[in-house]
VOGUDREN-612296 format. One record per atom (N, C-alpha, C): atom name; z, x, y; residue in three letters. Coordinates in pm, 1 decimal. Layout:
site name: CA, z: Z, x: X, y: Y, resn: ALA
...
END
This chain:
site name: N, z: 12794.2, x: 11134.5, y: 11647.5, resn: MET
site name: CA, z: 12701.7, x: 11236.9, y: 11605.7, resn: MET
site name: C, z: 12565.5, x: 11213.2, y: 11671.6, resn: MET
site name: N, z: 12509.7, x: 11317.6, y: 11727.3, resn: GLN
site name: CA, z: 12381.7, x: 11307.7, y: 11795.3, resn: GLN
site name: C, z: 12266.9, x: 11311.1, y: 11694.6, resn: GLN
site name: N, z: 12167.2, x: 11226.1, y: 11719.3, resn: GLU
site name: CA, z: 12051.0, x: 11220.3, y: 11632.0, resn: GLU
site name: C, z: 11969.0, x: 11349.3, y: 11643.1, resn: GLU
site name: N, z: 11923.7, x: 11398.3, y: 11530.7, resn: SER
site name: CA, z: 11838.6, x: 11516.4, y: 11527.8, resn: SER
site name: C, z: 11705.6, x: 11486.1, y: 11596.0, resn: SER
site name: N, z: 11658.1, x: 11582.4, y: 11671.5, resn: ARG
site name: CA, z: 11528.6, x: 11567.0, y: 11736.8, resn: ARG
site name: C, z: 11426.6, x: 11663.6, y: 11675.9, resn: ARG
site name: N, z: 11457.8, x: 11713.3, y: 11557.2, resn: ASP
site name: CA, z: 11367.7, x: 11805.1, y: 11488.2, resn: ASP
site name: C, z: 11230.9, x: 11741.5, y: 11463.3, resn: ASP
site name: N, z: 11228.5, x: 11609.6, y: 11446.2, resn: TYR
site name: CA, z: 11101.7, x: 11542.6, y: 11418.9, resn: TYR
site name: C, z: 11004.1, x: 11560.4, y: 11534.7, resn: TYR
site name: N, z: 11056.2, x: 11572.9, y: 11657.2, resn: LEU
site name: CA, z: 10968.0, x: 11596.0, y: 11771.6, resn: LEU
site name: C, z: 10903.7, x: 11734.0, y: 11763.1, resn: LEU
site name: N, z: 10982.2, x: 11832.7, y: 11723.9, resn: GLU
site name: CA, z: 10928.3, x: 11966.9, y: 11705.2, resn: GLU
site name: C, z: 10824.8, x: 11967.7, y: 11592.9, resn: GLU
site name: N, z: 10852.1, x: 11894.2, y: 11486.7, resn: MET
site name: CA, z: 10758.1, x: 11885.8, y: 11375.0, resn: MET
site name: C, z: 10624.9, x: 11825.9, y: 11421.9, resn: MET
site name: N, z: 10630.9, x: 11718.9, y: 11498.5, resn: ALA
site name: CA, z: 10509.3, x: 11654.0, y: 11546.5, resn: ALA
site name: C, z: 10429.6, x: 11749.3, y: 11635.4, resn: ALA
site name: N, z: 10498.2, x: 11817.3, y: 11725.7, resn: PHE
site name: CA, z: 10431.9, x: 11911.5, y: 11815.3, resn: PHE
site name: C, z: 10366.2, x: 12025.2, y: 11738.0, resn: PHE
site name: N, z: 10439.8, x: 12082.2, y: 11644.5, resn: ARG
site name: CA, z: 10384.2, x: 12194.0, y: 11566.1, resn: ARG
site name: C, z: 10268.1, x: 12149.9, y: 11478.3, resn: ARG
site name: N, z: 10273.4, x: 12026.8, y: 11427.3, resn: SER
site name: CA, z: 10162.1, x: 11979.7, y: 11343.8, resn: SER
site name: C, z: 10034.4, x: 11968.2, y: 11426.2, resn: SER
site name: N, z: 10047.5, x: 11928.1, y: 11551.4, resn: ILE
site name: CA, z: 9930.6, x: 11919.4, y: 11639.2, resn: ILE
site name: C, z: 9869.1, x: 12057.9, y: 11655.5, resn: ILE
site name: N, z: 9954.2, x: 12157.8, y: 11673.9, resn: LYS
site name: CA, z: 9904.6, x: 12295.0, y: 11687.7, resn: LYS
site name: C, z: 9834.8, x: 12341.4, y: 11560.1, resn: LYS
site name: N, z: 9888.9, x: 12305.3, y: 11444.5, resn: CYS
site name: CA, z: 9828.1, x: 12344.7, y: 11316.7, resn: CYS
site name: C, z: 9688.9, x: 12284.3, y: 11302.3, resn: CYS
site name: N, z: 9676.6, x: 12155.4, y: 11331.2, resn: PHE
site name: CA, z: 9547.3, x: 12089.1, y: 11317.4, resn: PHE
site name: C, z: 9448.7, x: 12136.8, y: 11423.3, resn: PHE
site name: N, z: 9497.2, x: 12167.7, y: 11541.9, resn: ALA
site name: CA, z: 9409.3, x: 12213.5, y: 11649.9, resn: ALA
site name: C, z: 9349.2, x: 12349.7, y: 11617.9, resn: ALA
site name: N, z: 9421.1, x: 12425.7, y: 11540.1, resn: ASP
site name: CA, z: 9378.2, x: 12559.8, y: 11501.1, resn: ASP
site name: C, z: 9240.0, x: 12558.4, y: 11436.5, resn: ASP
site name: N, z: 9229.8, x: 12488.4, y: 11324.2, resn: ASP
site name: CA, z: 9104.4, x: 12486.2, y: 11249.2, resn: ASP
site name: C, z: 9073.6, x: 12347.5, y: 11192.0, resn: ASP
site name: N, z: 9149.1, x: 12247.2, y: 11234.0, resn: GLY
site name: CA, z: 9127.7, x: 12111.5, y: 11185.5, resn: GLY
site name: C, z: 9187.1, x: 12084.5, y: 11048.9, resn: GLY
site name: N, z: 9256.2, x: 12183.6, y: 10994.7, resn: LYS
site name: CA, z: 9314.6, x: 12169.8, y: 10860.6, resn: LYS
site name: C, z: 9462.7, x: 12205.6, y: 10865.5, resn: LYS
site name: N, z: 9532.7, x: 12161.0, y: 10764.1, resn: LEU
site name: CA, z: 9672.2, x: 12199.1, y: 10746.5, resn: LEU
site name: C, z: 9680.0, x: 12281.0, y: 10617.8, resn: LEU
site name: N, z: 9728.2, x: 12402.3, y: 10629.9, resn: LEU
site name: CA, z: 9741.1, x: 12490.8, y: 10514.9, resn: LEU
site name: C, z: 9880.0, x: 12476.4, y: 10454.0, resn: LEU
site name: N, z: 9894.6, x: 12518.4, y: 10329.9, resn: VAL
site name: CA, z: 10021.3, x: 12503.6, y: 10258.5, resn: VAL
site name: C, z: 10135.3, x: 12571.7, y: 10334.1, resn: VAL
site name: N, z: 10113.0, x: 12693.3, y: 10383.4, resn: HIS
site name: CA, z: 10221.0, x: 12762.2, y: 10454.3, resn: HIS
site name: C, z: 10256.5, x: 12691.3, y: 10584.6, resn: HIS
site name: N, z: 10160.2, x: 12621.9, y: 10646.6, resn: GLU
site name: CA, z: 10189.6, x: 12544.4, y: 10767.2, resn: GLU
site name: C, z: 10274.3, x: 12421.3, y: 10732.5, resn: GLU
site name: N, z: 10240.9, x: 12355.7, y: 10621.9, resn: LEU
site name: CA, z: 10322.0, x: 12242.0, y: 10576.8, resn: LEU
site name: C, z: 10462.6, x: 12289.6, y: 10542.7, resn: LEU
site name: N, z: 10473.2, x: 12404.0, y: 10475.6, resn: ASP
site name: CA, z: 10604.9, x: 12459.6, y: 10443.5, resn: ASP
site name: C, z: 10687.8, x: 12482.4, y: 10569.5, resn: ASP
site name: N, z: 10624.4, x: 12531.6, y: 10676.1, resn: SER
site name: CA, z: 10699.5, x: 12557.6, y: 10799.4, resn: SER
site name: C, z: 10746.6, x: 12428.0, y: 10863.6, resn: SER
site name: N, z: 10667.6, x: 12320.5, y: 10850.8, resn: LEU
site name: CA, z: 10709.6, x: 12190.3, y: 10903.8, resn: LEU
site name: C, z: 10827.3, x: 12134.5, y: 10822.4, resn: LEU
site name: N, z: 10819.9, x: 12150.6, y: 10691.5, resn: VAL
site name: CA, z: 10929.2, x: 12104.5, y: 10605.0, resn: VAL
site name: C, z: 11056.1, x: 12185.3, y: 10633.0, resn: VAL
site name: N, z: 11040.6, x: 12313.8, y: 10659.4, resn: ASP
site name: CA, z: 11156.8, x: 12397.7, y: 10693.1, resn: ASP
site name: C, z: 11228.6, x: 12345.4, y: 10816.9, resn: ASP
site name: N, z: 11153.1, x: 12298.4, y: 10915.5, resn: ILE
site name: CA, z: 11213.9, x: 12240.9, y: 11035.3, resn: ILE
site name: C, z: 11297.0, x: 12119.0, y: 10996.9, resn: ILE
site name: N, z: 11241.4, x: 12034.1, y: 10912.1, resn: ALA
site name: CA, z: 11311.8, x: 11912.8, y: 10869.3, resn: ALA
site name: C, z: 11439.5, x: 11945.9, y: 10793.0, resn: ALA
site name: N, z: 11437.8, x: 12052.7, y: 10716.2, resn: ARG
site name: CA, z: 11551.8, x: 12087.2, y: 10630.5, resn: ARG
site name: C, z: 11658.3, x: 12171.8, y: 10700.0, resn: ARG
site name: N, z: 11630.7, x: 12227.8, y: 10813.3, resn: ARG
site name: CA, z: 11720.8, x: 12328.5, y: 10869.9, resn: ARG
site name: C, z: 11860.4, x: 12277.4, y: 10903.4, resn: ARG
site name: N, z: 11875.6, x: 12147.2, y: 10925.2, resn: ASP
site name: CA, z: 12009.9, x: 12094.2, y: 10950.0, resn: ASP
site name: C, z: 12075.1, x: 12039.7, y: 10823.3, resn: ASP
site name: N, z: 12006.3, x: 12057.0, y: 10710.3, resn: GLY
site name: CA, z: 12063.3, x: 12016.6, y: 10582.4, resn: GLY
site name: C, z: 12030.4, x: 11874.6, y: 10539.9, resn: GLY
site name: N, z: 11966.1, x: 11797.3, y: 10628.5, resn: VAL
site name: CA, z: 11932.7, x: 11658.3, y: 10598.7, resn: VAL
site name: C, z: 11791.6, x: 11629.7, y: 10648.8, resn: VAL
site name: N, z: 11708.2, x: 11573.5, y: 10561.4, resn: VAL
site name: CA, z: 11576.7, x: 11527.3, y: 10605.0, resn: VAL
site name: C, z: 11591.9, x: 11378.4, y: 10633.2, resn: VAL
site name: N, z: 11595.8, x: 11344.8, y: 10763.5, resn: ASP
site name: CA, z: 11624.0, x: 11205.5, y: 10801.8, resn: ASP
site name: C, z: 11496.1, x: 11121.0, y: 10801.8, resn: ASP
site name: N, z: 11512.7, x: 10992.0, y: 10829.8, resn: ASP
site name: CA, z: 11399.4, x: 10898.9, y: 10824.3, resn: ASP
site name: C, z: 11288.8, x: 10935.0, y: 10923.8, resn: ASP
site name: N, z: 11325.3, x: 10981.2, y: 11043.2, resn: ASN
site name: CA, z: 11223.2, x: 11020.5, y: 11141.0, resn: ASN
site name: C, z: 11142.3, x: 11139.4, y: 11089.6, resn: ASN
site name: N, z: 11209.1, x: 11234.6, y: 11029.3, resn: GLU
site name: CA, z: 11139.9, x: 11351.9, y: 10975.2, resn: GLU
site name: C, z: 11049.1, x: 11312.0, y: 10858.9, resn: GLU
site name: N, z: 11096.9, x: 11222.2, y: 10774.5, resn: LYS
site name: CA, z: 11013.8, x: 11172.6, y: 10664.3, resn: LYS
site name: C, z: 10892.0, x: 11098.3, y: 10717.8, resn: LYS
site name: N, z: 10912.2, x: 11020.6, y: 10823.0, resn: ARG
site name: CA, z: 10802.1, x: 10945.7, y: 10884.2, resn: ARG
site name: C, z: 10695.6, x: 11041.0, y: 10938.3, resn: ARG
site name: N, z: 10739.6, x: 11146.6, y: 11004.6, resn: ILE
site name: CA, z: 10646.4, x: 11245.2, y: 11058.6, resn: ILE
site name: C, z: 10570.8, x: 11314.8, y: 10944.7, resn: ILE
site name: N, z: 10642.7, x: 11356.8, y: 10840.9, resn: LEU
site name: CA, z: 10576.7, x: 11422.1, y: 10726.3, resn: LEU
site name: C, z: 10474.8, x: 11329.1, y: 10660.4, resn: LEU
site name: N, z: 10512.2, x: 11202.6, y: 10642.1, resn: ALA
site name: CA, z: 10420.1, x: 11106.5, y: 10580.8, resn: ALA
site name: C, z: 10296.2, x: 11088.0, y: 10668.0, resn: ALA
site name: N, z: 10315.2, x: 11083.0, y: 10799.2, resn: GLY
site name: CA, z: 10201.8, x: 11068.5, y: 10890.8, resn: GLY
site name: C, z: 10109.5, x: 11188.4, y: 10887.8, resn: GLY
site name: N, z: 10167.5, x: 11306.7, y: 10882.0, resn: ILE
site name: CA, z: 10088.6, x: 11429.4, y: 10874.6, resn: ILE
site name: C, z: 10006.2, x: 11430.7, y: 10746.4, resn: ILE
site name: N, z: 10070.1, x: 11398.7, y: 10635.3, resn: ILE
site name: CA, z: 10001.6, x: 11398.5, y: 10506.3, resn: ILE
site name: C, z: 9891.2, x: 11292.5, y: 10503.2, resn: ILE
site name: N, z: 9915.4, x: 11178.4, y: 10566.6, resn: ALA
site name: CA, z: 9814.7, x: 11072.0, y: 10569.6, resn: ALA
site name: C, z: 9688.5, x: 11114.6, y: 10644.6, resn: ALA
site name: N, z: 9702.2, x: 11209.8, y: 10736.2, resn: ARG
site name: CA, z: 9586.9, x: 11255.8, y: 10814.8, resn: ARG
site name: C, z: 9502.1, x: 11361.6, y: 10743.4, resn: ARG
site name: N, z: 9551.4, x: 11410.8, y: 10631.9, resn: LEU
site name: CA, z: 9477.9, x: 11514.7, y: 10560.4, resn: LEU
site name: C, z: 9353.9, x: 11455.5, y: 10495.5, resn: LEU
site name: N, z: 9246.0, x: 11530.6, y: 10500.5, resn: ASN
site name: CA, z: 9120.2, x: 11489.0, y: 10439.8, resn: ASN
site name: C, z: 9127.3, x: 11516.3, y: 10290.0, resn: ASN
site name: N, z: 9125.8, x: 11411.8, y: 10207.3, resn: PRO
site name: CA, z: 9139.5, x: 11431.3, y: 10062.3, resn: PRO
site name: C, z: 9036.8, x: 11528.9, y: 10003.5, resn: PRO
site name: N, z: 8917.6, x: 11532.7, y: 10059.5, resn: ALA
site name: CA, z: 8813.6, x: 11621.1, y: 10006.9, resn: ALA
site name: C, z: 8846.4, x: 11768.1, y: 10030.6, resn: ALA
site name: N, z: 8933.1, x: 11797.1, y: 10126.8, resn: GLU
site name: CA, z: 8967.0, x: 11935.2, y: 10161.1, resn: GLU
site name: C, z: 9096.2, x: 11984.1, y: 10096.3, resn: GLU
site name: N, z: 9165.8, x: 11896.3, y: 10025.8, resn: LEU
site name: CA, z: 9295.5, x: 11933.1, y: 9968.8, resn: LEU
site name: C, z: 9278.4, x: 12024.4, y: 9847.6, resn: LEU
site name: N, z: 9343.4, x: 12137.0, y: 9853.1, resn: THR
site name: CA, z: 9343.3, x: 12228.3, y: 9739.1, resn: THR
site name: C, z: 9440.0, x: 12175.1, y: 9633.2, resn: THR
site name: N, z: 9429.4, x: 12226.9, y: 9514.0, resn: SER
site name: CA, z: 9522.8, x: 12185.2, y: 9409.3, resn: SER
site name: C, z: 9665.2, x: 12226.9, y: 9446.2, resn: SER
site name: N, z: 9679.0, x: 12340.1, y: 9514.0, resn: GLU
site name: CA, z: 9810.9, x: 12385.5, y: 9558.9, resn: GLU
site name: C, z: 9871.2, x: 12286.7, y: 9659.0, resn: GLU
site name: N, z: 9788.8, x: 12238.6, y: 9754.2, resn: MET
site name: CA, z: 9837.4, x: 12142.6, y: 9854.1, resn: MET
site name: C, z: 9870.7, x: 12009.9, y: 9787.1, resn: MET
site name: N, z: 9788.4, x: 11966.1, y: 9693.3, resn: GLN
site name: CA, z: 9815.8, x: 11840.8, y: 9622.8, resn: GLN
site name: C, z: 9948.7, x: 11848.6, y: 9548.1, resn: GLN
site name: N, z: 9974.6, x: 11961.4, y: 9483.9, resn: ALA
site name: CA, z: 10100.7, x: 11979.6, y: 9411.3, resn: ALA
site name: C, z: 10218.2, x: 11981.1, y: 9507.4, resn: ALA
site name: N, z: 10202.9, x: 12048.2, y: 9622.2, resn: LYS
site name: CA, z: 10309.2, x: 12054.6, y: 9722.9, resn: LYS
site name: C, z: 10342.1, x: 11915.0, y: 9774.3, resn: LYS
site name: N, z: 10239.5, x: 11836.6, y: 9803.5, resn: ILE
site name: CA, z: 10259.4, x: 11700.3, y: 9853.6, resn: ILE
site name: C, z: 10329.0, x: 11614.4, y: 9748.5, resn: ILE
site name: N, z: 10287.1, x: 11625.0, y: 9623.6, resn: ALA
site name: CA, z: 10350.5, x: 11548.1, y: 9516.1, resn: ALA
site name: C, z: 10497.7, x: 11586.0, y: 9502.7, resn: ALA
site name: N, z: 10527.7, x: 11715.5, y: 9510.5, resn: ASP
site name: CA, z: 10666.5, x: 11761.3, y: 9502.6, resn: ASP
site name: C, z: 10749.8, x: 11705.1, y: 9617.4, resn: ASP
site name: N, z: 10694.2, x: 11710.8, y: 9738.8, resn: LEU
site name: CA, z: 10767.0, x: 11660.0, y: 9856.0, resn: LEU
site name: C, z: 10792.1, x: 11510.5, y: 9845.9, resn: LEU
site name: N, z: 10690.4, x: 11437.2, y: 9804.9, resn: ARG
site name: CA, z: 10707.1, x: 11291.8, y: 9792.7, resn: ARG
site name: C, z: 10813.9, x: 11257.4, y: 9689.0, resn: ARG
site name: N, z: 10815.4, x: 11330.6, y: 9579.6, resn: GLY
site name: CA, z: 10916.9, x: 11307.8, y: 9478.1, resn: GLY
site name: C, z: 11056.1, x: 11343.9, y: 9526.0, resn: GLY
site name: N, z: 11067.0, x: 11457.5, y: 9591.0, resn: GLU
site name: CA, z: 11196.2, x: 11505.7, y: 9639.3, resn: GLU
site name: C, z: 11251.8, x: 11421.8, y: 9754.1, resn: GLU
site name: N, z: 11167.1, x: 11388.9, y: 9849.7, resn: LEU
site name: CA, z: 11214.1, x: 11322.0, y: 9972.3, resn: LEU
site name: C, z: 11196.7, x: 11171.4, y: 9971.7, resn: LEU
site name: N, z: 11128.7, x: 11119.6, y: 9869.7, resn: GLN
site name: CA, z: 11108.9, x: 10975.2, y: 9855.0, resn: GLN
site name: C, z: 11043.8, x: 10910.8, y: 9977.3, resn: GLN
site name: N, z: 10924.3, x: 10959.0, y: 10011.3, resn: PHE
site name: CA, z: 10847.9, x: 10893.1, y: 10118.5, resn: PHE
site name: C, z: 10706.7, x: 10865.3, y: 10074.0, resn: PHE
END
């Protein structure tokens, strides 16, 4: 079985999201998570990319909606 390379697409798209306005919006995070889920499995590389993206977010700019989304993802995906 060939390893999924979706994590590369996720990393590339996250760069575009941040380059846009320096922020990551909830719908942009949702689109990155959709990439990870599209093959039915969120693998370790995809989790690593998501964790890295979330680590780069400025806590002062996080909306309550984004905080809830991140908490849900961390609980669901265990990263």
